A tleap script that builds the chain and sets N, CA, C and O, in Angstrom:
source leaprc.protein.ff14SB
mol = sequence {
  NMET ILE GLU THR VAL GLN SER GLU GLY LEU
  ILE VAL TYR LYS ARG ASP ASP GLU GLU LYS
  ARG ALA ILE SER ILE THR ASP GLY GLU VAL
  ALA PHE PHE ALA LEU LEU ALA SER ASP MET
  LEU ASP LEU ALA GLU LYS TYR LYS ARG ASP
  VAL ASP ASP VAL HIE ARG MET PHE PHE GLU
  VAL SER CYS ASP ARG ASP LYS LEU VAL LYS
  LEU LEU GLU GLY LYS GLN SER VAL GLN LYS
  TRP GLU GLN ILE GLU ASP LEU ALA VAL LYS
  ASP CYS GLN ASP SER MET ALA TYR LYS TYR
  VAL MET GLN LYS ARG GLY GLU ASN GLU VAL
  ALA LYS ARG ARG ARG PHE LEU GLU TYR ASP
  THR CLYS
}
set mol.1.N position { 113.202 157.844 162.803 }
set mol.1.CA position { 113.089 156.418 162.637 }
set mol.1.C position { 111.883 155.884 163.413 }
set mol.1.O position { 111.173 154.995 162.942 }
set mol.2.N position { 111.670 156.424 164.579 }
set mol.2.CA position { 110.535 155.974 165.388 }
set mol.2.C position { 109.227 156.246 164.648 }
set mol.2.O position { 108.299 155.438 164.697 }
set mol.3.N position { 109.157 157.394 163.961 }
set mol.3.CA position { 107.955 157.721 163.198 }
set mol.3.C position { 107.735 156.713 162.076 }
set mol.3.O position { 106.598 156.331 161.797 }
set mol.4.N position { 108.821 156.280 161.430 }
set mol.4.CA position { 108.716 155.293 160.356 }
set mol.4.C position { 108.164 153.981 160.893 }
set mol.4.O position { 107.291 153.372 160.275 }
set mol.5.N position { 108.666 153.550 162.028 }
set mol.5.CA position { 108.186 152.305 162.626 }
set mol.5.C position { 106.705 152.418 162.951 }
set mol.5.O position { 105.933 151.494 162.694 }
set mol.6.N position { 106.315 153.550 163.515 }
set mol.6.CA position { 104.913 153.738 163.864 }
set mol.6.C position { 104.034 153.819 162.620 }
set mol.6.O position { 102.937 153.261 162.597 }
set mol.7.N position { 104.513 154.514 161.581 }
set mol.7.CA position { 103.706 154.630 160.365 }
set mol.7.C position { 103.593 153.297 159.631 }
set mol.7.O position { 102.590 153.037 158.966 }
set mol.8.N position { 104.622 152.449 159.749 }
set mol.8.CA position { 104.584 151.126 159.126 }
set mol.8.C position { 103.742 150.145 159.937 }
set mol.8.O position { 103.397 149.064 159.460 }
set mol.9.N position { 103.418 150.532 161.158 }
set mol.9.CA position { 102.595 149.672 162.002 }
set mol.9.C position { 103.335 148.460 162.540 }
set mol.9.O position { 102.728 147.421 162.797 }
set mol.10.N position { 104.648 148.590 162.711 }
set mol.10.CA position { 105.428 147.473 163.227 }
set mol.10.C position { 105.187 147.316 164.717 }
set mol.10.O position { 105.084 148.302 165.447 }
set mol.11.N position { 105.100 146.094 165.154 }
set mol.11.CA position { 104.868 145.794 166.566 }
set mol.11.C position { 106.031 144.960 167.070 }
set mol.11.O position { 106.417 143.973 166.443 }
set mol.12.N position { 106.576 145.354 168.184 }
set mol.12.CA position { 107.645 144.602 168.820 }
set mol.12.C position { 107.054 143.945 170.051 }
set mol.12.O position { 106.326 144.573 170.821 }
set mol.13.N position { 107.375 142.675 170.225 }
set mol.13.CA position { 106.857 141.939 171.367 }
set mol.13.C position { 107.962 141.693 172.372 }
set mol.13.O position { 109.104 141.414 172.008 }
set mol.14.N position { 107.614 141.798 173.618 }
set mol.14.CA position { 108.512 141.471 174.715 }
set mol.14.C position { 107.905 140.302 175.466 }
set mol.14.O position { 106.700 140.261 175.715 }
set mol.15.N position { 108.738 139.374 175.814 }
set mol.15.CA position { 108.251 138.193 176.511 }
set mol.15.C position { 108.544 138.343 177.997 }
set mol.15.O position { 109.699 138.456 178.408 }
set mol.16.N position { 107.494 138.343 178.785 }
set mol.16.CA position { 107.599 138.334 180.242 }
set mol.16.C position { 107.103 136.982 180.703 }
set mol.16.O position { 105.932 136.643 180.533 }
set mol.17.N position { 108.002 136.218 181.287 }
set mol.17.CA position { 107.692 134.838 181.665 }
set mol.17.C position { 107.164 134.113 180.427 }
set mol.17.O position { 107.919 133.906 179.477 }
set mol.18.N position { 105.918 133.731 180.414 }
set mol.18.CA position { 105.363 133.019 179.269 }
set mol.18.C position { 104.360 133.864 178.492 }
set mol.18.O position { 103.689 133.357 177.593 }
set mol.19.N position { 104.253 135.118 178.823 }
set mol.19.CA position { 103.267 135.971 178.172 }
set mol.19.C position { 103.960 136.959 177.236 }
set mol.19.O position { 104.903 137.643 177.632 }
set mol.20.N position { 103.484 137.028 175.989 }
set mol.20.CA position { 103.997 138.024 175.049 }
set mol.20.C position { 103.102 139.248 175.114 }
set mol.20.O position { 101.877 139.133 175.152 }
set mol.21.N position { 103.719 140.417 175.125 }
set mol.21.CA position { 102.921 141.629 175.106 }
set mol.21.C position { 103.593 142.645 174.189 }
set mol.21.O position { 104.820 142.722 174.126 }
set mol.22.N position { 102.785 143.416 173.486 }
set mol.22.CA position { 103.317 144.440 172.586 }
set mol.22.C position { 103.898 145.573 173.413 }
set mol.22.O position { 103.341 145.956 174.442 }
set mol.23.N position { 105.022 146.106 172.955 }
set mol.23.CA position { 105.612 147.261 173.620 }
set mol.23.C position { 105.700 148.409 172.626 }
set mol.23.O position { 105.824 148.190 171.421 }
set mol.24.N position { 105.637 149.606 173.124 }
set mol.24.CA position { 105.755 150.757 172.234 }
set mol.24.C position { 107.233 151.036 171.975 }
set mol.24.O position { 108.086 150.799 172.832 }
set mol.25.N position { 107.510 151.530 170.809 }
set mol.25.CA position { 108.885 151.799 170.412 }
set mol.25.C position { 109.170 153.269 170.637 }
set mol.25.O position { 108.620 154.135 169.957 }
set mol.26.N position { 110.034 153.538 171.594 }
set mol.26.CA position { 110.390 154.915 171.912 }
set mol.26.C position { 111.890 155.134 171.830 }
set mol.26.O position { 112.381 156.218 172.147 }
set mol.27.N position { 112.609 154.127 171.413 }
set mol.27.CA position { 114.065 154.178 171.369 }
set mol.27.C position { 114.512 153.999 169.920 }
set mol.27.O position { 113.998 153.134 169.211 }
set mol.28.N position { 115.458 154.806 169.485 }
set mol.28.CA position { 115.935 154.737 168.107 }
set mol.28.C position { 116.564 153.409 167.754 }
set mol.28.O position { 116.377 152.918 166.640 }
set mol.29.N position { 117.310 152.810 168.678 }
set mol.29.CA position { 117.953 151.531 168.409 }
set mol.29.C position { 116.918 150.424 168.245 }
set mol.29.O position { 117.050 149.576 167.362 }
set mol.30.N position { 115.897 150.427 169.086 }
set mol.30.CA position { 114.824 149.441 168.965 }
set mol.30.C position { 114.093 149.636 167.636 }
set mol.30.O position { 113.741 148.665 166.966 }
set mol.31.N position { 113.869 150.892 167.265 }
set mol.31.CA position { 113.207 151.188 165.987 }
set mol.31.C position { 114.035 150.673 164.821 }
set mol.31.O position { 113.492 150.089 163.883 }
set mol.32.N position { 115.340 150.883 164.873 }
set mol.32.CA position { 116.230 150.400 163.807 }
set mol.32.C position { 116.109 148.892 163.647 }
set mol.32.O position { 115.953 148.392 162.533 }
set mol.33.N position { 116.180 148.162 164.769 }
set mol.33.CA position { 116.125 146.706 164.688 }
set mol.33.C position { 114.734 146.213 164.296 }
set mol.33.O position { 114.607 145.155 163.679 }
set mol.34.N position { 113.698 146.960 164.645 }
set mol.34.CA position { 112.348 146.585 164.217 }
set mol.34.C position { 112.230 146.716 162.694 }
set mol.34.O position { 111.649 145.853 162.036 }
set mol.35.N position { 112.780 147.793 162.142 }
set mol.35.CA position { 112.767 147.969 160.686 }
set mol.35.C position { 113.618 146.903 159.996 }
set mol.35.O position { 113.235 146.374 158.952 }
set mol.36.N position { 114.761 146.597 160.579 }
set mol.36.CA position { 115.638 145.580 160.018 }
set mol.36.C position { 114.953 144.216 160.018 }
set mol.36.O position { 115.022 143.484 159.030 }
set mol.37.N position { 114.299 143.877 161.115 }
set mol.37.CA position { 113.579 142.601 161.204 }
set mol.37.C position { 112.463 142.537 160.170 }
set mol.37.O position { 112.252 141.500 159.541 }
set mol.38.N position { 111.755 143.636 159.998 }
set mol.38.CA position { 110.685 143.696 159.005 }
set mol.38.C position { 111.242 143.499 157.593 }
set mol.38.O position { 110.649 142.800 156.771 }
set mol.39.N position { 112.388 144.125 157.326 }
set mol.39.CA position { 113.025 143.993 156.023 }
set mol.39.C position { 113.455 142.549 155.767 }
set mol.39.O position { 113.288 142.038 154.660 }
set mol.40.N position { 114.007 141.892 156.789 }
set mol.40.CA position { 114.434 140.491 156.638 }
set mol.40.C position { 113.228 139.593 156.348 }
set mol.40.O position { 113.313 138.679 155.528 }
set mol.41.N position { 112.113 139.855 157.020 }
set mol.41.CA position { 110.886 139.087 156.763 }
set mol.41.C position { 110.402 139.303 155.333 }
set mol.41.O position { 110.001 138.355 154.659 }
set mol.42.N position { 110.440 140.557 154.870 }
set mol.42.CA position { 110.023 140.866 153.502 }
set mol.42.C position { 110.904 140.159 152.481 }
set mol.42.O position { 110.405 139.600 151.505 }
set mol.43.N position { 112.227 140.185 152.708 }
set mol.43.CA position { 113.144 139.517 151.784 }
set mol.43.C position { 112.922 138.010 151.783 }
set mol.43.O position { 112.954 137.376 150.728 }
set mol.44.N position { 112.698 137.439 152.957 }
set mol.44.CA position { 112.440 135.998 153.047 }
set mol.44.C position { 111.196 135.630 152.250 }
set mol.44.O position { 111.180 134.630 151.532 }
set mol.45.N position { 110.170 136.433 152.379 }
set mol.45.CA position { 108.922 136.174 151.654 }
set mol.45.C position { 109.124 136.359 150.150 }
set mol.45.O position { 108.688 135.525 149.357 }
set mol.46.N position { 109.782 137.445 149.760 }
set mol.46.CA position { 109.991 137.738 148.342 }
set mol.46.C position { 110.783 136.636 147.639 }
set mol.46.O position { 110.459 136.246 146.517 }
set mol.47.N position { 111.823 136.139 148.309 }
set mol.47.CA position { 112.687 135.134 147.686 }
set mol.47.C position { 112.354 133.704 148.115 }
set mol.47.O position { 113.101 132.764 147.841 }
set mol.48.N position { 111.205 133.566 148.801 }
set mol.48.CA position { 110.715 132.249 149.222 }
set mol.48.C position { 111.783 131.461 149.980 }
set mol.48.O position { 112.086 130.311 149.660 }
set mol.49.N position { 112.341 132.120 150.992 }
set mol.49.CA position { 113.360 131.513 151.831 }
set mol.49.C position { 112.900 131.559 153.280 }
set mol.49.O position { 112.077 132.396 153.653 }
set mol.50.N position { 113.424 130.675 154.076 }
set mol.50.CA position { 113.156 130.694 155.505 }
set mol.50.C position { 113.851 131.912 156.112 }
set mol.50.O position { 114.990 132.214 155.757 }
set mol.51.N position { 113.184 132.603 157.014 }
set mol.51.CA position { 113.746 133.831 157.583 }
set mol.51.C position { 115.050 133.547 158.327 }
set mol.51.O position { 115.936 134.402 158.354 }
set mol.52.N position { 115.183 132.380 158.923 }
set mol.52.CA position { 116.442 132.028 159.592 }
set mol.52.C position { 117.587 131.931 158.584 }
set mol.52.O position { 118.713 132.328 158.881 }
set mol.53.N position { 117.298 131.403 157.393 }
set mol.53.CA position { 118.320 131.347 156.340 }
set mol.53.C position { 118.724 132.750 155.903 }
set mol.53.O position { 119.903 133.020 155.676 }
set mol.54.N position { 117.752 133.632 155.786 }
set mol.54.CA position { 118.046 135.007 155.379 }
set mol.54.C position { 118.908 135.691 156.434 }
set mol.54.O position { 119.851 136.404 156.091 }
set mol.55.N position { 118.602 135.488 157.696 }
set mol.55.CA position { 119.416 136.075 158.772 }
set mol.55.C position { 120.844 135.530 158.733 }
set mol.55.O position { 121.803 136.288 158.878 }
set mol.56.N position { 120.986 134.218 158.539 }
set mol.56.CA position { 122.315 133.614 158.465 }
set mol.56.C position { 123.098 134.186 157.292 }
set mol.56.O position { 124.272 134.530 157.427 }
set mol.57.N position { 122.440 134.284 156.142 }
set mol.57.CA position { 123.092 134.833 154.958 }
set mol.57.C position { 123.487 136.290 155.165 }
set mol.57.O position { 124.543 136.724 154.704 }
set mol.58.N position { 122.642 137.040 155.856 }
set mol.58.CA position { 122.913 138.451 156.140 }
set mol.58.C position { 124.197 138.578 156.962 }
set mol.58.O position { 125.022 139.456 156.707 }
set mol.59.N position { 124.356 137.701 157.942 }
set mol.59.CA position { 125.572 137.692 158.751 }
set mol.59.C position { 126.780 137.314 157.900 }
set mol.59.O position { 127.857 137.886 158.066 }
set mol.60.N position { 126.612 136.361 156.996 }
set mol.60.CA position { 127.719 135.871 156.168 }
set mol.60.C position { 128.215 136.910 155.173 }
set mol.60.O position { 129.321 136.784 154.647 }
set mol.61.N position { 127.412 137.933 154.909 }
set mol.61.CA position { 127.850 139.019 154.024 }
set mol.61.C position { 128.066 140.305 154.825 }
set mol.61.O position { 127.950 141.408 154.289 }
set mol.62.N position { 128.380 140.151 156.111 }
set mol.62.CA position { 128.704 141.269 157.012 }
set mol.62.C position { 127.587 142.301 157.099 }
set mol.62.O position { 127.843 143.500 157.201 }
set mol.63.N position { 126.353 141.827 157.057 }
set mol.63.CA position { 125.166 142.691 157.152 }
set mol.63.C position { 125.138 143.771 156.078 }
set mol.63.O position { 124.727 144.905 156.325 }
set mol.64.N position { 125.576 143.402 154.898 }
set mol.64.CA position { 125.522 144.293 153.736 }
set mol.64.C position { 124.269 143.913 152.946 }
set mol.64.O position { 124.225 142.864 152.303 }
set mol.65.N position { 123.253 144.775 153.000 }
set mol.65.CA position { 121.961 144.441 152.390 }
set mol.65.C position { 122.064 144.230 150.882 }
set mol.65.O position { 121.429 143.328 150.336 }
set mol.66.N position { 122.861 145.060 150.209 }
set mol.66.CA position { 123.012 144.914 148.757 }
set mol.66.C position { 123.602 143.552 148.401 }
set mol.66.O position { 123.153 142.897 147.460 }
set mol.67.N position { 124.609 143.135 149.161 }
set mol.67.CA position { 125.202 141.813 148.916 }
set mol.67.C position { 124.201 140.711 149.230 }
set mol.67.O position { 124.155 139.695 148.535 }
set mol.68.N position { 123.399 140.905 150.271 }
set mol.68.CA position { 122.384 139.908 150.616 }
set mol.68.C position { 121.394 139.725 149.470 }
set mol.68.O position { 121.068 138.596 149.105 }
set mol.69.N position { 120.920 140.822 148.908 }
set mol.69.CA position { 119.961 140.744 147.802 }
set mol.69.C position { 120.597 140.030 146.607 }
set mol.69.O position { 119.957 139.187 145.980 }
set mol.70.N position { 121.847 140.360 146.290 }
set mol.70.CA position { 122.536 139.683 145.184 }
set mol.70.C position { 122.648 138.186 145.462 }
set mol.70.O position { 122.466 137.363 144.565 }
set mol.71.N position { 122.946 137.847 146.703 }
set mol.71.CA position { 123.051 136.444 147.080 }
set mol.71.C position { 121.712 135.737 146.932 }
set mol.71.O position { 121.652 134.617 146.425 }
set mol.72.N position { 120.644 136.383 147.372 }
set mol.72.CA position { 119.304 135.808 147.248 }
set mol.72.C position { 118.892 135.667 145.784 }
set mol.72.O position { 118.143 134.756 145.431 }
set mol.73.N position { 119.377 136.560 144.944 }
set mol.73.CA position { 119.086 136.499 143.512 }
set mol.73.C position { 119.953 135.470 142.798 }
set mol.73.O position { 119.758 135.204 141.612 }
set mol.74.N position { 120.911 134.892 143.521 }
set mol.74.CA position { 121.748 133.849 142.935 }
set mol.74.C position { 122.942 134.360 142.172 }
set mol.74.O position { 123.523 133.623 141.374 }
set mol.75.N position { 123.320 135.586 142.391 }
set mol.75.CA position { 124.487 136.142 141.699 }
set mol.75.C position { 125.740 135.471 142.253 }
set mol.75.O position { 125.938 135.416 143.467 }
set mol.76.N position { 126.569 134.971 141.370 }
set mol.76.CA position { 127.752 134.211 141.765 }
set mol.76.C position { 128.867 135.087 142.320 }
set mol.76.O position { 129.774 134.579 142.980 }
set mol.77.N position { 128.819 136.388 142.067 }
set mol.77.CA position { 129.920 137.267 142.462 }
set mol.77.C position { 129.989 137.521 143.968 }
set mol.77.O position { 130.994 138.040 144.455 }
set mol.78.N position { 128.958 137.171 144.702 }
set mol.78.CA position { 128.923 137.432 146.134 }
set mol.78.C position { 129.567 136.267 146.876 }
set mol.78.O position { 129.170 135.112 146.721 }
set mol.79.N position { 130.565 136.597 147.682 }
set mol.79.CA position { 131.226 135.574 148.480 }
set mol.79.C position { 130.758 135.677 149.920 }
set mol.79.O position { 130.790 136.748 150.526 }
set mol.80.N position { 130.325 134.553 150.452 }
set mol.80.CA position { 129.925 134.505 151.854 }
set mol.80.C position { 131.161 134.196 152.692 }
set mol.80.O position { 132.068 133.480 152.268 }
set mol.81.N position { 131.164 134.760 153.891 }
set mol.81.CA position { 132.242 134.461 154.836 }
set mol.81.C position { 131.906 133.187 155.587 }
set mol.81.O position { 130.761 132.969 155.984 }
set mol.82.N position { 132.907 132.354 155.776 }
set mol.82.CA position { 132.768 131.113 156.527 }
set mol.82.C position { 133.295 131.337 157.948 }
set mol.82.O position { 134.126 132.216 158.175 }
set mol.83.N position { 132.813 130.547 158.886 }
set mol.83.CA position { 133.259 130.674 160.268 }
set mol.83.C position { 134.764 130.469 160.412 }
set mol.83.O position { 135.409 131.135 161.222 }
set mol.84.N position { 135.314 129.563 159.639 }
set mol.84.CA position { 136.749 129.304 159.721 }
set mol.84.C position { 137.542 130.534 159.292 }
set mol.84.O position { 138.614 130.807 159.832 }
set mol.85.N position { 137.011 131.278 158.316 }
set mol.85.CA position { 137.674 132.514 157.891 }
set mol.85.C position { 137.583 133.573 158.988 }
set mol.85.O position { 138.528 134.329 159.213 }
set mol.86.N position { 136.434 133.622 159.666 }
set mol.86.CA position { 136.284 134.570 160.776 }
set mol.86.C position { 137.324 134.295 161.858 }
set mol.86.O position { 137.906 135.223 162.419 }
set mol.87.N position { 137.550 133.023 162.144 }
set mol.87.CA position { 138.567 132.665 163.132 }
set mol.87.C position { 139.960 133.043 162.643 }
set mol.87.O position { 140.794 133.511 163.418 }
set mol.88.N position { 140.203 132.837 161.358 }
set mol.88.CA position { 141.520 133.154 160.793 }
set mol.88.C position { 141.821 134.644 160.853 }
set mol.88.O position { 142.948 135.031 161.161 }
set mol.89.N position { 140.834 135.489 160.564 }
set mol.89.CA position { 141.105 136.932 160.575 }
set mol.89.C position { 141.153 137.490 161.993 }
set mol.89.O position { 141.558 138.635 162.198 }
set mol.90.N position { 140.746 136.693 162.963 }
set mol.90.CA position { 140.897 137.092 164.365 }
set mol.90.C position { 142.316 136.786 164.840 }
set mol.90.O position { 142.807 137.380 165.801 }
set mol.91.N position { 142.952 135.863 164.159 }
set mol.91.CA position { 144.278 135.388 164.518 }
set mol.91.C position { 145.333 136.466 164.256 }
set mol.91.O position { 145.043 137.517 163.685 }
set mol.92.N position { 146.531 136.185 164.678 }
set mol.92.CA position { 147.683 137.065 164.456 }
set mol.92.C position { 147.899 137.247 162.948 }
set mol.92.O position { 147.743 136.304 162.172 }
set mol.93.N position { 148.253 138.452 162.552 }
set mol.93.CA position { 148.428 138.743 161.129 }
set mol.93.C position { 149.602 137.990 160.513 }
set mol.93.O position { 149.718 137.915 159.290 }
set mol.94.N position { 150.466 137.435 161.347 }
set mol.94.CA position { 151.596 136.656 160.841 }
set mol.94.C position { 151.252 135.187 160.631 }
set mol.94.O position { 152.059 134.433 160.086 }
set mol.95.N position { 150.048 134.769 161.063 }
set mol.95.CA position { 149.683 133.355 160.933 }
set mol.95.C position { 149.417 133.001 159.472 }
set mol.95.O position { 149.044 133.854 158.666 }
set mol.96.N position { 149.614 131.748 159.157 }
set mol.96.CA position { 149.369 131.283 157.786 }
set mol.96.C position { 147.886 131.411 157.425 }
set mol.96.O position { 147.543 131.749 156.292 }
set mol.97.N position { 147.010 131.137 158.404 }
set mol.97.CA position { 145.571 131.219 158.148 }
set mol.97.C position { 145.170 132.652 157.797 }
set mol.97.O position { 144.416 132.876 156.849 }
set mol.98.N position { 145.666 133.599 158.548 }
set mol.98.CA position { 145.354 135.019 158.289 }
set mol.98.C position { 145.858 135.409 156.898 }
set mol.98.O position { 145.141 136.047 156.126 }
set mol.99.N position { 147.081 135.024 156.590 }
set mol.99.CA position { 147.663 135.372 155.284 }
set mol.99.C position { 146.874 134.743 154.139 }
set mol.99.O position { 146.693 135.358 153.088 }
set mol.100.N position { 146.405 133.507 154.353 }
set mol.100.CA position { 145.611 132.845 153.320 }
set mol.100.C position { 144.315 133.612 153.044 }
set mol.100.O position { 143.966 133.859 151.890 }
set mol.101.N position { 143.603 133.987 154.122 }
set mol.101.CA position { 142.342 134.722 153.944 }
set mol.101.C position { 142.621 136.091 153.332 }
set mol.101.O position { 141.847 136.565 152.500 }
set mol.102.N position { 143.704 136.724 153.730 }
set mol.102.CA position { 144.074 138.027 153.169 }
set mol.102.C position { 144.319 137.909 151.668 }
set mol.102.O position { 143.906 138.773 150.894 }
set mol.103.N position { 144.990 136.841 151.266 }
set mol.103.CA position { 145.262 136.626 149.844 }
set mol.103.C position { 143.956 136.334 149.087 }
set mol.103.O position { 143.752 136.831 147.979 }
set mol.104.N position { 143.091 135.538 149.685 }
set mol.104.CA position { 141.831 135.139 149.047 }
set mol.104.C position { 140.837 136.305 148.962 }
set mol.104.O position { 140.194 136.497 147.930 }
set mol.105.N position { 140.712 137.079 150.038 }
set mol.105.CA position { 139.684 138.119 150.139 }
set mol.105.C position { 140.167 139.521 149.804 }
set mol.105.O position { 139.402 140.349 149.310 }
set mol.106.N position { 141.432 139.780 150.074 }
set mol.106.CA position { 141.966 141.110 149.852 }
set mol.106.C position { 141.908 141.950 151.125 }
set mol.106.O position { 141.071 141.723 151.999 }
set mol.107.N position { 142.789 142.900 151.209 }
set mol.107.CA position { 142.939 143.710 152.411 }
set mol.107.C position { 141.669 144.474 152.770 }
set mol.107.O position { 141.299 144.537 153.943 }
set mol.108.N position { 141.006 145.047 151.791 }
set mol.108.CA position { 139.805 145.838 152.048 }
set mol.108.C position { 138.677 144.995 152.648 }
set mol.108.O position { 138.042 145.408 153.618 }
set mol.109.N position { 138.430 143.815 152.071 }
set mol.109.CA position { 137.363 142.943 152.571 }
set mol.109.C position { 137.684 142.403 153.965 }
set mol.109.O position { 136.796 142.296 154.810 }
set mol.110.N position { 138.943 142.065 154.203 }
set mol.110.CA position { 139.340 141.581 155.529 }
set mol.110.C position { 139.162 142.688 156.558 }
set mol.110.O position { 138.669 142.437 157.658 }
set mol.111.N position { 139.557 143.902 156.215 }
set mol.111.CA position { 139.400 145.032 157.139 }
set mol.111.C position { 137.926 145.275 157.453 }
set mol.111.O position { 137.571 145.524 158.605 }
set mol.112.N position { 137.058 145.203 156.426 }
set mol.112.CA position { 135.611 145.383 156.653 }
set mol.112.C position { 135.056 144.286 157.558 }
set mol.112.O position { 134.256 144.555 158.454 }
set mol.113.N position { 135.490 143.050 157.315 }
set mol.113.CA position { 134.986 141.929 158.121 }
set mol.113.C position { 135.473 142.036 159.570 }
set mol.113.O position { 134.720 141.748 160.500 }
set mol.114.N position { 136.722 142.447 159.762 }
set mol.114.CA position { 137.248 142.604 161.118 }
set mol.114.C position { 136.472 143.688 161.873 }
set mol.114.O position { 136.191 143.532 163.061 }
set mol.115.N position { 136.126 144.779 161.194 }
set mol.115.CA position { 135.315 145.828 161.844 }
set mol.115.C position { 133.922 145.301 162.148 }
set mol.115.O position { 133.383 145.555 163.225 }
set mol.116.N position { 133.335 144.568 161.203 }
set mol.116.CA position { 132.006 144.004 161.407 }
set mol.116.C position { 131.986 143.072 162.616 }
set mol.116.O position { 131.055 143.116 163.420 }
set mol.117.N position { 132.999 142.240 162.743 }
set mol.117.CA position { 133.077 141.302 163.854 }
set mol.117.C position { 133.586 141.951 165.137 }
set mol.117.O position { 133.722 141.299 166.172 }
set mol.118.N position { 133.859 143.227 165.046 }
set mol.118.CA position { 134.353 144.030 166.174 }
set mol.118.C position { 135.698 143.533 166.679 }
set mol.118.O position { 135.991 143.615 167.872 }
set mol.119.N position { 136.519 143.014 165.763 }
set mol.119.CA position { 137.893 142.654 166.110 }
set mol.119.C position { 138.726 143.930 166.144 }
set mol.119.O position { 139.675 144.041 166.922 }
set mol.120.N position { 138.370 144.885 165.305 }
set mol.120.CA position { 139.008 146.198 165.287 }
set mol.120.C position { 137.970 147.221 165.702 }
set mol.120.O position { 136.811 147.127 165.299 }
set mol.121.N position { 138.360 148.169 166.481 }
set mol.121.CA position { 137.414 149.197 166.924 }
set mol.121.C position { 137.620 150.506 166.175 }
set mol.121.O position { 137.005 151.517 166.516 }
set mol.122.N position { 138.467 150.499 165.174 }
set mol.122.CA position { 138.729 151.720 164.386 }
set mol.122.C position { 137.564 152.041 163.508 }
set mol.122.O position { 137.598 153.028 162.774 }
savepdb mol mol.pdb
quit
């Protein structure tokens, strides 16, 4: 992954006080996020959207890139998660809110969202 970042010429900046300086990427996790950031910028440009909107949408689809692209393309089949639903699936499984989201989204989608939000560590 580090080689990909270097071959793509991606630059990561670190801010020290008020000065930005380029840092070299020697860590796989930093390389992953550099590639992800580059991809989000590319998608924002391709679909003529603000990069902050693309990041928000990415979170709303549990960081599923395929769903994000469908959402950017305007496909109606993609459902975004709302903050209120995130709170509901964090709640006790016996709560009415949890049961409502479970009925609306289905067990598989709720389980994926709970893992994404790190409510479950399985």
